[in-house]
C-alpha positions as CSV (number, residue, x, y, z in Angstrom):
1,M,10.2,47.7,27.7
2,F,6.6,46.9,28.0
3,R,4.7,47.4,24.9
4,L,2.3,50.6,25.6
5,F,-0.1,49.6,22.6
6,P,-2.0,46.3,22.4
7,I,-2.7,43.9,19.9
8,L,-6.5,44.9,19.4
9,F,-9.1,41.5,18.4
10,S,-11.5,42.3,16.1
11,G,-14.9,40.5,17.8
12,V,-13.0,39.5,20.9
13,T,-14.0,40.8,24.1
14,V,-11.2,41.1,27.0
15,L,-11.7,41.9,30.3
16,A,-9.3,44.2,30.4
17,Q,-9.6,45.0,34.4
18,T,-8.3,41.2,35.1
19,V,-5.0,42.4,34.7
20,P,-3.5,44.5,37.4
21,L,-2.6,48.5,36.7
22,G,0.8,49.2,37.9
23,D,1.8,52.3,39.7
24,S,5.5,53.0,39.6
25,A,5.0,55.4,43.0
26,R,3.8,52.2,44.7
27,G,6.3,50.2,43.1
28,A,9.2,52.2,44.7
29,K,7.7,51.7,47.5
30,V,7.6,47.9,47.5
31,F,11.6,48.1,46.1
32,Q,12.3,49.7,49.5
33,E,9.8,48.0,52.0
34,Q,10.8,44.4,50.5
35,K,14.6,45.5,51.0
36,C,15.1,44.8,47.0
37,V,17.3,48.0,47.4
38,V,20.0,46.1,49.7
39,C,21.2,44.4,47.0
40,H,19.8,46.2,43.7
41,S,20.0,49.7,42.8
42,V,17.9,51.8,40.3
43,N,19.9,54.1,38.4
44,G,22.7,54.3,40.5
45,Q,20.3,54.3,43.7
46,G,20.6,51.2,46.1
47,G,23.1,48.4,46.9
48,K,25.8,47.3,44.6
49,S,25.8,43.5,45.1
50,A,23.5,43.0,42.5
51,P,22.8,44.6,38.5
52,D,21.6,48.1,38.7
53,L,17.9,47.3,37.6
54,G,17.6,50.8,35.8
55,Q,20.8,50.3,33.7
56,T,19.7,47.0,31.7
57,V,20.1,48.0,28.1
58,G,17.7,46.3,25.6
59,R,14.2,46.4,24.1
60,G,11.5,43.9,24.1
61,Y,11.3,43.3,27.6
62,T,7.7,42.4,28.8
63,P,6.0,41.3,31.9
64,A,6.9,37.2,30.6
65,T,10.9,38.3,30.3
66,L,10.5,39.9,33.7
67,A,9.2,36.7,35.0
68,A,11.6,34.2,33.7
69,L,14.4,36.6,34.7
70,M,13.2,36.4,38.1
71,W,12.8,32.8,37.9
72,N,15.9,31.9,36.5
73,H,17.7,33.6,39.1
74,A,15.8,33.1,41.9
75,P,18.1,30.6,43.9
76,K,20.8,33.0,43.8
77,M,18.5,35.9,44.8
78,W,17.3,33.5,47.9
79,E,21.2,32.5,48.7
80,S,21.8,36.2,49.0
81,I,19.2,37.1,50.9
82,E,19.8,34.1,53.4
83,R,23.7,35.3,53.9
84,A,22.2,39.2,54.6
85,S,19.9,37.7,57.1
86,L,16.8,39.0,55.5
87,K,13.3,37.6,55.1
88,P,12.6,37.0,51.5
89,P,10.0,39.1,50.0
90,K,6.4,37.7,49.2
91,L,4.8,39.8,46.7
92,S,1.0,39.8,45.5
93,T,0.5,39.9,41.7
94,Q,-0.6,43.8,42.1
95,Q,3.1,44.1,44.1
96,A,4.6,42.6,41.1
97,A,2.8,44.6,38.5
98,D,3.8,47.6,40.6
99,L,7.3,46.6,40.5
100,Y,7.2,46.4,36.6
101,A,6.0,50.1,36.3
102,Y,8.6,50.9,38.7
103,F,11.5,49.5,36.5
104,Y,9.5,50.4,33.2
105,S,9.7,54.5,34.7
106,A,13.4,54.0,35.3
107,R,13.9,52.8,31.8
108,F,14.5,49.5,32.6
109,F,12.4,48.5,29.1
110,E,13.9,51.2,27.1
111,K,16.6,51.2,24.8
112,K,19.2,53.8,25.8
113,G,19.2,57.0,23.9
114,D,22.1,59.5,23.2
115,A,22.1,62.8,24.3
116,A,24.7,64.0,21.7
117,R,22.5,62.5,19.0
118,G,19.5,64.1,20.6
119,R,21.2,67.6,20.6
120,K,22.0,67.3,17.0
121,L,18.5,66.3,16.2
122,F,17.0,69.1,17.8
123,A,18.5,71.2,15.3
124,E,18.0,69.4,12.3
125,K,14.6,68.6,12.6
126,G,13.8,72.4,13.3
127,C,12.8,72.1,17.1
128,A,15.3,74.5,18.6
129,Q,13.8,77.0,16.3
130,C,11.0,77.2,18.1
131,H,11.6,75.3,21.5
132,H,15.0,76.8,22.2
133,G,14.0,78.7,25.6
134,A,15.5,81.5,24.1
135,G,13.1,83.7,22.6
136,G,12.0,80.7,20.2
137,G,8.1,81.6,20.8
138,A,7.2,78.1,22.2
139,P,7.5,76.5,25.6
140,D,11.0,75.6,26.7
141,V,10.5,71.9,26.6
142,S,13.3,70.8,28.8
143,Q,11.1,72.1,31.3
144,W,8.1,70.2,30.4
145,P,7.1,67.6,33.2
146,A,6.4,65.2,30.1
147,I,10.2,64.6,30.1
148,T,10.3,61.9,33.0
149,D,6.4,61.2,32.5
150,P,5.8,58.9,29.1
151,I,2.4,59.2,29.6
152,E,2.3,63.0,29.3
153,L,5.2,63.0,26.8
154,A,2.9,61.2,24.4
155,R,0.0,63.3,25.3
156,Q,2.1,66.3,24.4
157,M,2.9,64.8,21.1
158,W,-0.3,63.6,20.3
159,N,-1.9,67.3,21.1
160,H,0.9,69.6,19.7
161,S,1.5,67.9,16.3
162,P,-1.5,69.3,14.3
163,Q,-0.8,72.8,15.7
164,M,2.9,72.1,14.4
165,K,1.7,70.8,11.1
166,G,-0.1,74.2,10.7
167,A,2.7,76.3,11.3
168,I,5.5,74.8,9.5
169,E,3.1,74.4,6.2
170,A,2.7,78.2,6.3
171,K,6.2,78.1,6.1
172,K,6.0,75.9,3.2
173,T,8.0,73.3,4.6
174,A,7.2,70.1,5.9
175,L,6.6,68.6,9.3
176,P,9.7,66.5,10.6
177,K,8.8,62.7,10.8
178,L,10.5,61.2,14.3
179,T,11.5,57.3,14.4
180,A,11.3,55.7,17.8
181,D,15.4,55.9,18.5
182,E,15.2,59.8,17.2
183,M,12.2,60.3,19.5
184,N,14.6,58.4,22.5
185,D,17.5,60.3,21.5
186,I,15.8,64.1,21.9
187,T,14.1,63.0,25.0
188,V,17.5,62.0,26.3
189,Y,19.1,65.2,25.5
190,L,16.3,67.3,27.2
191,Q,16.6,65.4,30.5
192,S,20.2,66.3,30.2
193,L,20.0,69.8,30.2
194,P,20.6,72.2,33.5
195,T,17.2,73.6,33.1
196,A,15.2,70.1,32.7
197,S,12.7,69.0,35.0
198,K,14.3,67.5,38.1
199,A,10.7,65.5,38.9
200,A,11.5,61.8,39.6
201,P,10.0,59.3,36.4
202,K,6.6,58.3,36.4
203,Y,4.5,55.9,35.3
204,V,0.7,55.7,36.4
205,P,-1.9,54.5,34.4
206,A,-5.5,54.8,35.1
207,S,-8.8,52.6,34.7
208,A,-8.5,50.2,32.0
209,A,-12.5,50.2,32.1
210,T,-13.1,53.8,31.5
211,G,-10.3,54.0,29.1
212,E,-11.9,51.4,27.3
213,E,-15.1,53.7,26.9
214,L,-12.7,56.5,26.2
215,F,-11.3,54.9,23.1
216,R,-14.7,54.3,21.6
217,V,-15.6,57.9,22.6
218,K,-12.5,59.6,21.1
219,G,-13.1,57.6,17.6
220,C,-10.0,55.3,18.1
221,A,-11.9,52.1,17.8
222,G,-13.1,53.5,14.2
223,C,-9.6,52.9,13.0
224,H,-7.7,50.7,15.2
225,A,-9.8,47.6,14.8
226,G,-10.2,44.5,13.1
227,A,-7.6,44.3,9.7
228,K,-7.0,48.1,10.5
229,G,-6.0,47.7,13.7
230,L,-2.5,48.3,15.6
231,G,-1.3,45.1,15.3
232,R,1.8,43.1,16.1
233,T,3.6,45.9,14.0
234,G,2.3,48.8,16.6
235,P,3.8,51.0,18.8
236,K,6.3,48.7,21.4
237,S,7.7,51.6,23.6
238,N,7.4,54.7,25.1
239,A,9.5,56.2,22.5
240,E,7.4,54.4,19.6
241,L,4.0,55.7,20.5
242,A,5.5,59.0,21.4
243,A,6.7,59.2,17.6
244,A,3.8,57.6,16.1
245,L,1.5,60.3,17.7
246,W,3.7,62.7,16.5
247,N,3.6,61.4,13.2
248,H,-0.1,60.9,13.0
249,P,-1.5,64.6,12.3
250,G,-4.0,64.8,9.9
251,K,-5.5,61.5,10.6
252,A,-7.3,62.2,13.9
253,P,-10.8,62.2,14.5
254,K,-12.7,65.6,15.4
255,N,-12.3,66.9,19.0
256,S,-9.4,64.4,19.6
257,E,-7.2,66.3,21.9
258,L,-6.9,64.6,25.4
259,R,-6.5,65.8,28.7
260,P,-4.0,64.5,31.1
261,E,-6.4,62.0,32.9
262,E,-7.8,60.8,29.1
263,M,-4.4,59.8,28.3
264,T,-3.6,57.8,31.5
265,R,-7.0,56.2,31.0
266,L,-6.3,55.1,27.5
267,V,-2.7,54.0,28.3
268,G,-4.2,51.8,31.3
269,Y,-6.8,50.4,28.6
270,V,-4.5,49.5,26.1
271,W,-1.9,48.3,28.9
272,S,-4.4,45.8,30.4
273,L,-5.6,44.9,26.9
274,Q,-2.0,43.7,26.3
275,F,-1.5,42.0,29.0
276,A,-4.8,40.2,29.0
277,N,-3.2,38.7,26.0
278,E,0.2,38.1,26.4
279,G,0.5,35.9,23.4
280,G,1.6,31.8,23.8
281,D,0.9,28.7,22.6
282,A,-1.2,26.5,24.9
283,A,0.5,23.5,22.7
284,A,3.8,24.9,23.4
285,G,3.6,25.3,26.8
286,E,2.2,21.5,27.6
287,K,6.1,20.8,26.1
288,A,7.6,23.4,28.2
289,F,5.8,22.1,31.0
290,A,7.1,18.5,30.4
291,S,10.4,19.5,29.2
292,K,11.2,21.9,32.1
293,G,10.7,19.5,34.7
294,C,7.1,20.6,36.3
295,K,5.6,17.0,35.7
296,S,7.9,15.7,38.3
297,C,6.2,17.5,40.8
298,H,2.8,18.6,39.6
299,A,1.7,15.4,37.9
300,S,-1.4,16.1,37.9
301,G,-1.0,18.7,35.5
302,M,-0.8,22.5,35.3
303,P,-2.0,23.9,38.5
304,K,-4.2,26.9,39.1
305,L,-2.4,29.8,40.7
306,A,-3.5,30.0,44.5
307,H,-4.0,33.0,46.4
308,G,-5.3,35.5,44.5
309,E,-2.6,35.5,41.5
310,G,-3.8,36.0,38.3
311,D,-3.0,33.8,35.4
312,N,-0.8,36.6,33.9
313,S,2.9,37.0,34.1
314,F,2.3,39.6,37.3
315,G,1.1,36.2,38.8
316,M,3.7,34.0,37.8
317,V,6.0,36.4,39.7
318,A,3.7,36.2,42.9
319,V,3.9,32.7,42.7
320,L,7.9,32.5,42.7
321,W,8.1,34.7,45.7
322,S,5.4,33.4,47.7
323,H,6.1,29.5,46.7
324,G,9.6,29.7,45.0
325,P,11.9,28.6,48.3
326,Q,9.7,25.8,49.1
327,M,9.5,24.7,45.5
328,L,13.3,24.9,45.6
329,S,13.6,23.0,48.8
330,Q,11.2,20.0,47.3
331,M,13.0,20.2,43.9
332,R,16.8,19.7,45.9
333,A,15.4,16.6,47.9
334,K,14.6,14.9,44.6
335,G,17.7,15.8,42.9
336,A,15.7,18.0,40.3
337,Q,17.3,21.2,38.3
338,W,15.6,24.8,38.9
339,P,14.2,25.3,36.0
340,S,15.4,28.1,33.2
341,F,12.8,30.1,31.4
342,G,12.8,32.5,28.3
343,G,9.6,35.0,28.1
344,S,8.2,32.6,25.4
345,D,8.4,29.8,27.9
346,I,6.2,31.6,30.8
347,A,3.9,33.0,27.9
348,D,3.5,29.5,26.5
349,L,3.0,27.8,30.3
350,L,0.2,30.5,30.6
351,A,-1.5,29.5,27.6
352,Y,-1.6,26.1,28.7
353,M,-2.8,27.1,32.2
354,K,-5.5,28.9,30.8
355,A,-6.5,26.1,28.2
356,K,-6.7,23.8,31.2
357,K,-9.2,25.9,32.9
């Protein structure tokens, strides 16, 4: 899934607002309006002739990986669209980001959890003693809206852990630590309960610009910068973020409790910063540009993305759906093969594109 926390660079200013923020509600609408739902389903809801995009298992999916998957399967998708007498969709960079957020909210980028393991962990970690919903003295977590809202879940874990730490230490026990996999299993268990919230999953980050300001105001930048930054070992999924925030008590600055809108702003900031710096190697991108056959049509070098597409993975998705059918036709006329990409290829090509500006 998409990496929720960024690589923070010391001394480097990034215009976070240049990367669009995805909105899962808008993405669900795009999925319907662009007729993706005719062939694809999300968690069983939709067409059956193509893969269910809510059931893909695996970690490490990024926008670059999503862009690569779309490019690799595009010719087959266009053939299916033609057979169904449908008009191929044309996606903007913003719509690509919205679709990504929608798939993300449907757990497309999260390793699947196990409810049976989660039930056992919920008891073993001591959560059931207070949060069982049967007079434990604390809210029944299965009814939290956070169960279907990863941003709110991370906020709850952050705000709640200091209070829990004090209560547990009063009993002369230690606050239980949670791994990402354990957090995932517990969440899936809670979602499976009859009393669990039935709200539709959502993922809606807020303004990156105001989130950057809040990151400083709340004191986050005091630790998470330079050598002490989150780096490549930082949280890379919803579950990792929630677990990391839970395991963090006692280290937070004063007045660090977050309101819902503050958490959405912070996540909006780190989302944009992450994907404004998708990694990639310009030299490797130049080699891929040649080896993948791009040079056969773009002899003058890596082209700038046109029509307002951004130079990020969402922009590459937009290029695919806006210009791909025409590209495929031209390549077939030349006897050229449609290229196959990995996520690292997309990131490298983007790095090359930016270096050529």
